[in-house]
C-alpha positions as CSV (number, residue, x, y, z in Angstrom):
1,M,0.0,0.0,0.0
2,L,1.4,3.4,-1.1
3,R,0.4,6.3,1.2
4,E,1.0,9.8,0.0
5,I,-0.1,13.2,1.4
6,I,-1.1,16.1,-0.9
7,L,-0.2,19.3,1.1
8,D,-0.7,23.0,0.7
9,T,-0.3,26.0,3.0
10,E,-1.5,29.6,2.9
11,T,0.6,32.3,4.6
12,T,0.7,36.0,5.6
13,G,3.4,36.7,3.0
14,L,6.1,35.3,0.8
15,S,9.1,35.0,3.2
16,H,9.3,33.2,6.5
17,Q,12.7,34.8,7.0
18,A,10.9,38.1,7.1
19,G,8.6,36.9,9.9
20,H,5.6,35.8,7.9
21,R,3.6,32.9,9.2
22,I,1.3,30.0,8.1
23,V,-2.4,30.8,8.3
24,E,-3.9,27.6,6.8
25,I,-2.8,24.0,6.2
26,G,-4.7,21.5,4.0
27,C,-3.7,17.9,3.5
28,I,-5.4,15.0,1.6
29,E,-4.5,11.3,1.9
30,L,-3.9,9.3,-1.2
31,I,-3.6,5.5,-1.2
32,N,-2.1,4.1,-4.3
33,H,-2.5,7.5,-5.9
34,L,-6.2,7.8,-5.2
35,P,-7.9,10.1,-2.6
36,T,-9.4,8.2,0.3
37,G,-11.5,11.0,1.7
38,Q,-9.3,11.4,4.8
39,H,-7.9,14.8,5.2
40,F,-6.4,17.3,7.7
41,H,-7.4,21.0,7.6
42,A,-6.7,23.9,10.0
43,Y,-6.9,27.6,10.1
44,I,-4.1,29.0,12.2
45,N,-3.7,32.2,14.3
46,P,-0.4,33.6,12.9
47,E,0.1,35.7,16.0
48,R,0.8,38.8,13.8
49,D,-1.1,41.0,11.4
50,V,-2.3,39.8,8.0
51,P,-1.3,42.2,5.2
52,P,-4.1,43.3,2.8
53,E,-2.2,41.8,-0.1
54,S,-2.4,38.4,1.6
55,T,-6.1,38.8,2.4
56,A,-6.7,39.7,-1.3
57,I,-5.3,36.2,-2.2
58,T,-6.7,34.0,0.5
59,G,-9.7,36.0,1.8
60,L,-8.4,35.4,5.4
61,T,-8.2,38.3,7.8
62,Y,-6.7,38.5,11.3
63,D,-10.1,39.1,12.8
64,F,-11.1,35.7,11.5
65,L,-7.8,33.9,12.3
66,K,-7.4,35.3,15.8
67,N,-10.2,33.0,17.0
68,H,-8.3,29.8,15.8
69,R,-5.5,27.8,17.4
70,I,-1.8,28.9,17.1
71,F,0.5,26.5,15.2
72,E,1.9,25.0,18.4
73,L,-1.6,23.7,19.3
74,I,-2.1,22.0,15.9
75,A,1.5,20.8,15.3
76,N,1.1,17.3,16.8
77,E,-2.2,16.7,15.1
78,F,-0.6,17.7,11.8
79,L,2.5,15.6,12.2
80,S,0.4,12.6,13.3
81,F,-1.7,12.9,10.0
82,I,1.3,13.1,7.6
83,Q,3.3,10.5,9.6
84,G,6.4,9.6,7.7
85,D,4.8,9.4,4.3
86,Q,5.7,11.1,1.0
87,L,4.5,14.7,0.7
88,I,3.2,15.9,-2.7
89,I,3.5,19.7,-2.9
90,H,3.4,22.3,-5.7
91,N,6.4,24.6,-5.5
92,A,7.6,22.6,-2.5
93,S,10.5,24.9,-1.4
94,F,7.9,27.6,-0.4
95,D,5.7,25.4,1.8
96,M,8.6,23.4,3.2
97,G,10.4,26.6,4.2
98,F,7.4,27.8,6.1
99,L,6.6,24.4,7.7
100,N,10.2,23.9,8.9
101,S,10.3,27.5,10.2
102,E,7.2,26.8,12.3
103,L,8.5,23.4,13.5
104,G,11.9,25.0,14.3
105,R,10.2,27.5,16.6
106,L,8.9,24.6,18.6
107,N,12.2,22.7,18.6
108,K,10.6,19.9,16.6
109,P,12.5,17.9,13.9
110,K,12.2,19.5,10.5
111,L,10.7,17.7,7.5
112,E,13.3,16.2,5.2
113,G,13.4,17.3,1.6
114,S,13.9,13.7,0.5
115,R,10.3,12.9,1.4
116,V,8.9,15.5,-0.9
117,T,7.7,15.2,-4.5
118,D,7.4,18.7,-6.2
119,T,4.7,18.7,-8.8
120,L,6.0,22.0,-10.1
121,A,9.3,20.3,-11.1
122,M,7.3,17.4,-12.5
123,A,5.2,19.7,-14.7
124,R,8.3,21.7,-15.9
125,K,10.0,18.4,-16.9
126,K,6.9,17.1,-18.7
127,F,5.9,20.4,-20.4
128,P,9.2,22.4,-20.7
129,G,8.6,26.1,-21.5
130,S,4.9,25.9,-20.7
131,P,3.1,27.7,-17.7
132,A,3.3,25.4,-14.7
133,S,1.2,27.1,-12.0
134,L,-1.6,25.2,-10.4
135,D,-4.2,27.3,-12.4
136,A,-2.4,26.6,-15.6
137,L,-2.1,22.9,-15.0
138,C,-5.8,22.6,-14.1
139,K,-6.7,24.4,-17.4
140,R,-4.4,22.1,-19.3
141,F,-6.0,19.0,-17.8
142,Q,-9.6,20.4,-18.0
143,I,-10.0,20.3,-14.2
144,D,-12.9,22.5,-12.9
145,L,-11.6,25.7,-11.3
146,S,-15.0,27.3,-10.8
147,R,-14.8,27.1,-7.0
148,R,-11.3,28.7,-6.8
149,D,-12.1,32.5,-6.6
150,K,-9.6,32.6,-3.7
151,H,-6.6,30.5,-2.7
152,G,-7.5,27.9,0.0
153,A,-5.2,25.2,1.3
154,L,-7.7,22.4,1.3
155,L,-9.3,23.3,-2.0
156,D,-5.9,23.7,-3.6
157,S,-4.9,20.3,-2.3
158,Q,-8.0,18.8,-3.8
159,L,-7.1,20.3,-7.2
160,L,-3.5,19.3,-6.9
161,A,-4.5,15.7,-6.2
162,Q,-6.2,15.7,-9.7
163,V,-3.2,17.4,-11.3
164,Y,-0.8,14.9,-9.7
165,L,-2.8,12.0,-11.1
166,E,-2.6,13.5,-14.6
167,L,1.1,14.1,-14.3
168,L,1.6,10.4,-13.4
169,G,-0.3,9.3,-16.5
170,G,-3.9,10.3,-15.9
171,R,-6.8,8.0,-16.8
172,Q,-4.5,5.3,-18.2
173,R,-3.3,4.6,-14.7
174,Q,-6.9,4.2,-13.6
175,L,-7.5,1.6,-16.3
176,G,-4.6,-0.5,-15.0
177,I,-2.7,-0.4,-18.2
178,S,0.9,-1.5,-17.8
179,K,3.8,-3.1,-19.7
180,T,3.7,-6.3,-17.7
181,T,3.4,-9.6,-19.6
182,T,0.0,-11.2,-19.4
183,T,0.0,-14.5,-17.4
184,L,-2.7,-17.0,-16.5
185,E,-2.9,-15.4,-13.1
186,N,-3.7,-11.9,-14.3
187,Q,-5.8,-12.7,-17.4
188,E,-9.0,-12.0,-15.6
189,E,-7.8,-8.5,-14.6
190,V,-6.7,-7.7,-18.2
191,A,-10.0,-9.0,-19.5
192,A,-11.8,-6.5,-17.3
193,V,-10.4,-3.6,-19.2
194,V,-12.9,-3.3,-22.1
195,V,-12.3,-0.9,-25.0
196,N,-15.4,0.0,-27.0
197,F,-14.6,1.0,-30.5
198,P,-17.1,3.0,-32.6
199,K,-19.3,1.0,-35.0
200,R,-18.1,1.1,-38.7
201,D,-20.3,0.4,-41.7
202,F,-18.5,-1.1,-44.7
203,V,-20.2,-0.6,-48.1
204,L,-19.1,-2.7,-51.1
205,T,-18.4,-0.9,-54.4
206,A,-19.8,-2.3,-57.6
207,S,-16.4,-3.5,-58.7
208,E,-15.9,-5.3,-55.4
209,R,-19.2,-7.0,-55.6
210,E,-18.5,-8.2,-59.2
211,A,-15.1,-9.5,-58.1
212,H,-16.7,-11.4,-55.3
213,E,-19.3,-13.0,-57.6
214,Q,-16.6,-14.0,-60.0
215,L,-14.6,-15.6,-57.1
216,L,-17.7,-17.7,-56.0
217,K,-18.1,-19.1,-59.6
218,N,-14.6,-20.6,-59.3
219,I,-15.4,-22.4,-56.0
220,D,-17.2,-25.8,-56.2
221,N,-20.1,-26.2,-53.9
222,S,-19.6,-22.9,-52.2
223,L,-21.7,-22.2,-49.2
224,W,-22.1,-18.6,-50.2
225,K,-24.1,-19.6,-53.3
226,Y,-27.1,-20.7,-51.1
């Protein structure tokens, strides 16, 4: 069983070195690349002001966030959810910088970069020279963006889960298509993948019909004569 965590954060600004903090975390559990419905979500009191430019992106204000828990009070719950599993993050250096900054304040072990898959790097490798933002990838893969009027950590994680599946190979993976050799043991699984081809009508030309009739004349006791 492969367990992965799609993860996204929202923050008060672009730089944790400048004192900006996390205001929202959203995580979604994947088992064998498919969402299970299990998730972690928390709004976080950043213990500082929320600049207007941040509110314009996320819709979150300090008046709203001040009534929620600080990071210290959600840290153990968050770490328990992600466990030691692989993290799937878009533009991972940004989120990892903020998460490790928050964990460092609490003297907790930082998250290792080796456990992170960056979908931004995946997209740039697969589509070199093309826009690779989450919005751009959703449009490329025809993923519905109608609910995304603001950035939100849980919604963006849901969108990223779909983008990640497409980057891995999309619907072909769901069909179970692989390069493995068919054996007696997996024939039933292979048989379950049914491809419906469109109906085609074949119309004989006059010359083809005449050639067929001539062929039948040269066959003794032909069944096609009756």
